[in-house]
C-alpha positions in Angstrom: -11.5 6.6 -23.0 -8.7 8.5 -22.2 -5.5 6.7 -20.3 -1.6 7.0 -19.7 -0.1 4.0 -20.5 3.2 2.1 -19.9 4.4 1.5 -23.5 8.2 0.9 -22.6 9.9 0.2 -19.3 11.8 3.2 -18.2 10.0 5.5 -20.5 7.4 7.9 -19.8 3.8 7.0 -19.9 2.0 7.8 -23.0 -1.5 9.3 -23.3 -3.8 7.2 -25.4 -7.6 7.5 -26.4 -9.5 4.3 -27.1 -12.8 2.7 -26.7 -14.6 2.8 -23.4 -14.7 -0.7 -22.0 -18.4 -2.3 -22.5 -18.9 -4.8 -19.6 -19.8 -8.4 -20.2 -21.2 -11.0 -17.6 -20.3 -9.9 -14.2 -18.1 -7.0 -15.1 -18.7 -3.6 -13.9 -17.1 -0.3 -15.6 -16.6 2.7 -13.3 -15.8 6.4 -14.4 -12.4 6.9 -12.3 -12.9 9.9 -10.0 -9.4 9.4 -8.0 -6.7 7.1 -8.4 -3.7 7.2 -5.8 -0.1 7.0 -7.1 1.9 4.3 -5.2 5.6 3.8 -5.0 4.9 0.4 -6.5 4.0 2.1 -9.6 7.4 3.4 -9.8 8.8 -0.1 -9.7 6.1 -1.3 -12.3 7.1 1.6 -14.9 10.8 0.9 -14.2 10.0 -2.9 -15.0 11.9 -4.3 -11.9 11.9 -4.6 -8.0 15.6 -4.1 -6.6 16.9 -7.1 -4.3 20.3 -5.5 -3.6 23.6 -7.0 -4.5 22.7 -6.6 -8.1 19.7 -8.8 -8.1 16.4 -7.9 -9.4 12.9 -9.1 -9.8 12.3 -8.8 -13.4 8.4 -7.5 -14.1 8.8 -7.2 -17.6 6.9 -10.5 -18.3 4.2 -10.1 -15.6 3.4 -6.4 -16.6 3.5 -7.0 -20.2 3.2 -3.4 -21.6 1.1 -1.7 -23.1 -0.3 -1.5 -19.7 -2.5 1.3 -17.8 -0.9 1.6 -14.2 -2.8 2.7 -11.1 -4.3 0.4 -8.7 -5.9 2.7 -5.8 -9.2 3.5 -7.7 -12.5 5.1 -6.7 -15.1 6.3 -8.8 -18.8 5.9 -10.1 -20.5 2.9 -11.6 -21.3 3.7 -15.2 -22.0 0.5 -16.8 -22.8 -3.0 -15.6 -22.8 -6.4 -17.3 -26.1 -8.4 -17.5 -25.2 -10.8 -14.7 -24.2 -8.1 -12.2 -25.9 -8.0 -8.8 -25.3 -5.7 -5.6 -24.5 -2.5 -7.4 -26.3 -0.1 -9.8 -25.2 2.6 -12.1 -24.5 5.8 -10.0 -23.0 4.0 -7.1 -19.9 5.3 -5.7 -17.2 2.6 -4.9 -13.6 2.0 -4.1 -12.0 -1.0 -6.0 -10.1 -3.9 -4.5 -7.4 -4.5 -7.3 -5.6 -7.5 -5.9 -7.6 -10.0 -8.0 -6.3 -13.6 -8.5 -7.2 -16.4 -11.0 -10.1 -17.5 -8.6 -9.3 -21.1 -9.0 -6.0 -22.1 -7.3 -5.5 -23.1 -3.6 -4.5 -19.5 -2.4 -7.7 -17.9 -4.0 -9.9 -20.7 -2.7 -8.5 -19.9 0.8 -9.1 -16.2 0.4 -5.6 -15.1 -0.5 -6.2 -13.8 -4.0 -3.6 -11.2 -3.3 -0.9 -13.9 -3.3 -2.2 -15.8 -6.4 0.7 -16.7 -8.6 -1.5 -15.9 -11.8 -3.0 -12.8 -10.7 -5.4 -10.5 -12.6 -4.4 -7.3 -10.4 -5.7 -4.0 -11.8 -2.7 -1.6 -12.5 -0.5 -4.6 -12.9 -1.5 -7.4 -14.9 -4.8 -5.7 -16.0 -5.2 -2.2 -17.1 -5.9 0.2 -14.0 -6.7 3.5 -12.8 -4.6 6.1 -14.5 -7.5 6.4 -16.8 -11.0 8.0 -17.0 -12.6 4.6 -17.0 -11.8 0.9 -15.7 -13.4 -2.3 -16.0 -13.6 -4.3 -12.6 -14.2 -8.1 -13.2 -16.9 -8.5 -10.4 -19.1 -6.3 -8.2 -17.6 -8.3 -5.2 -14.4 -6.3 -5.7 -16.2 -2.9 -4.9 -17.0 -1.3 -1.7 -19.0 1.4 -0.6 -17.0 4.3 0.9 -19.5 7.1 2.2 -19.1 9.0 4.3 -15.4 9.2 3.4 -14.3 11.4 0.5 -13.4 9.9 -2.9 -9.9 11.1 -2.6 -9.3 9.4 1.0 -11.3 6.3 0.0 -9.1 5.5 -3.1 -5.9 5.1 -0.7 -7.5 2.5 1.3 -7.3 0.1 -1.7 -3.4 -0.2 -1.1 -1.7 2.1 1.3 -4.7 1.7 3.8 -5.1 -2.1 3.1 -1.4 -2.8 3.3 -1.0 -1.1 6.7 -4.0 -2.6 8.1 -2.9 -6.0 7.1 0.6 -5.5 8.4 -0.9 -4.0 11.9 -3.2 -7.2 12.2 -0.1 -9.3 12.2 1.1 -8.2 15.5 -2.1 -7.4 17.1 -1.1 -10.1 20.0 1.3 -7.6 21.5 0.1 -6.1 24.8 -1.7 -2.9 25.1 1.2 -1.3 27.1 3.9 -2.8 24.7 5.7 -0.5 22.2 5.1 -0.5 18.6 7.7 0.9 16.2 6.6 2.0 12.7 9.6 2.6 10.1 8.7 5.2 7.4 6.4 8.0 7.2 5.5 7.9 3.5 1.9 7.1 2.3 1.7 3.5 3.7 3.5 4.4 7.0 1.3 7.5 7.6 -1.6 4.9 7.0 -0.2 2.6 9.7 0.5 5.5 12.1 -3.2 6.9 11.9 -4.8 3.2 12.2 -2.5 2.0 15.1 -4.5 3.6 18.0 -7.9 2.7 16.3 -6.7 -1.1 16.4 -5.7 -0.7 20.1 -2.2 0.2 19.9 -0.3 2.4 22.0 0.5 5.5 20.0 3.5 4.1 18.0 7.2 5.4 17.8 8.1 6.4 14.3 11.5 6.4 12.7 11.9 8.5 9.6 15.1 9.8 8.2 13.3 12.8 6.3 12.5 15.3 8.8 10.2 17.3 6.6 7.9 14.5 7.5 8.1 14.4 11.2 5.3 16.9 11.5 2.8 14.8 9.5 3.9 11.7 11.5 3.1 13.5 14.7 -0.1 14.8 13.5 -0.9 11.1 12.5 -0.6 9.9 15.9 3.1 9.1 16.5 4.1 9.5 20.2 7.5 10.4 18.9 9.7 10.6 16.0 13.4 9.5 15.8 15.9 9.6 13.0 17.2 5.9 12.6 20.5 7.3 11.1 21.3 9.5 14.1 24.3 8.4 16.1 23.1 6.3 19.1 19.7 6.1 17.9 19.3 2.3 18.4 20.9 2.4 21.8 18.6 5.4 22.9 15.6 3.3 21.6 16.5 0.4 23.6 16.9 2.3 26.7 13.7 4.3 26.3 11.7 1.0 25.7 13.3 -0.9 28.5 15.2 -3.4 26.3 13.4 -3.0 22.9 10.0 -2.8 21.1 7.4 -5.6 21.0 7.0 -5.2 17.4 8.4 -3.3 14.5 6.9 -2.7 11.0 9.0 -1.7 8.2 7.1 0.2 5.6 10.2 1.1 3.8 11.8 -2.1 2.9 15.3 -1.1 2.6 18.4 -3.0 3.9 19.1 -0.3 6.6 15.4 0.0 7.6 15.2 -3.9 8.2 18.2 -3.9 10.1 17.1 -1.2 12.2 13.8 -2.8 12.8 15.3 -6.1 13.7 17.9 -4.6 16.2 15.1 -2.6 17.7 13.1 -5.6 18.9 13.2 -6.8 22.4 13.3 -10.7 23.0 10.3 -12.6 21.7 9.4 -9.5 19.4 8.2 -9.4 16.0 9.4 -7.6 12.8 6.9 -7.3 9.8 8.6 -6.4 6.6 6.2 -4.5 4.1 8.2 -1.9 2.1 9.6 -2.8 -1.3 12.2 -0.1 -1.7 15.0 -2.7 -2.2 18.6 -3.7 -1.2 19.8 -6.1 1.2 21.2 -6.6 4.7 23.0 -9.3 6.5 21.2 -11.1 9.3 22.7 -13.7 11.6 20.6 -16.7 12.1 22.0 -17.2 15.6 20.5 -13.8 16.6 16.9 -14.7 15.4 17.3 -17.8 17.6 18.8 -16.1 20.7 16.4 -13.3 20.6 13.6 -15.8 19.8 11.9 -12.9 17.5 9.5 -13.6 14.6 10.0 -12.2 11.2 7.2 -12.2 8.7 6.3 -10.5 5.4 3.1 -8.8 4.6 1.8 -8.1 1.1 -1.0 -5.9 0.5 -4.3 -7.6 1.9 -6.9 -10.0 1.4 -10.4 -9.1 0.1 -11.8 -10.1 3.4 -9.5 -7.6 5.1 -10.5 -4.9 2.8 -14.1 -5.5 3.8 -13.1 -5.2 7.5 -10.9 -2.1 6.8 -13.8 -0.2 4.9 -16.3 -0.8 7.6 -13.6 0.5 10.3 -12.7 3.5 8.0 -16.6 4.4 7.6 -17.5 4.0 11.3 -14.5 5.5 13.0 -12.9 8.8 12.8 -9.5 8.3 11.4 -7.1 11.2 10.7 -7.0 11.9 7.0 -4.0 10.9 5.0 -2.3 14.1 3.7 -3.0 14.4 -0.1 -1.8 16.1 -2.9 -4.3 16.1 -6.0 -3.0 16.5 -9.7 -4.7 16.0 -13.2 -4.3 13.0 -15.1 -2.0 14.5 -17.6 0.5 15.1 -14.6 0.9 11.4 -14.3 4.5 11.3 -15.5 5.5 14.3 -13.3 3.7 12.8 -10.2 5.7 9.5 -10.6 8.8 11.5 -10.9 8.2 13.5 -7.8 7.4 10.3 -5.7 10.6 8.6 -7.0 12.5 11.4 -5.8 10.9 11.6 -2.5 9.2 14.8 -3.0 5.6 13.6 -2.1 4.3 14.1 1.4 1.6 11.8 2.1 -0.2 10.3 -1.1 -0.6 11.8 -4.5 -3.7 11.4 -6.2 -4.7 11.8 -10.0 -8.1 13.2 -10.8 -9.0 12.2 -14.4 
């Protein structure tokens, strides 16, 4: 088995060769065909999330190198344990990676992705920057045909994260305006899903004008630069007082602030991105505008099933992809960190 593993935080991944996993019990082993590269992989490799003001979330204990990163995984079943039901050797599947302990109240309520003792692939267990991966149970595998394998793998994180965030503001009226902040991999997933879920074509805020064309192709009604002079005032005027909902797929202090200020009274802001930083927020304005602020982190196993049914049955615009061999893992992470990736990067072992 060949893999690219995190040995030391802040250092390049190291190529390693070892034994291919042998499944026990309900375990399933897949030959990895495609693995998306997520901005979270950059944070995991660095060993922290930036909270702004010099504060960080330290990941050095939860990730615990050596670790194979990569959580957007699709491939072919090549071995199954003796207690496996529902899949067979040769089946092509995408993996739900946000696996919990299975015993706590959160897991029993169906929120494994929020578990405080996670077994998440590519985070606390070895993931898909490898030619094989072990999955603890077949229930975490989803058929993806007629989607391509490269598109299917992105649904495990960027697609699921966007879908879960959108469902949190489904209550806004059909004629209300939705603002999506960020046209990176996750933001583009949200843009292309919005109309399929019944939203009007969203307004997109993106500072990188090189991404405006792909945002429009994904379904944006218009694209604006949130840093342009008067951008907030112009948005309020064009929407008749503000948007009903804003989803921040960047998660920087400035983008959170822009999304909050763009809301009309009674609006909702969903904070998704993990870029980092902080911003001042007046509690009085939250009350006076009667707005809702909520976080959204990836998505549940049930949401993954719903999303895959939607993706397989409906025609969604493809996510722009760039494919690279597994031995380009370090270069791909560097390009993503520098903002040079349009859409999603996918490693092909």
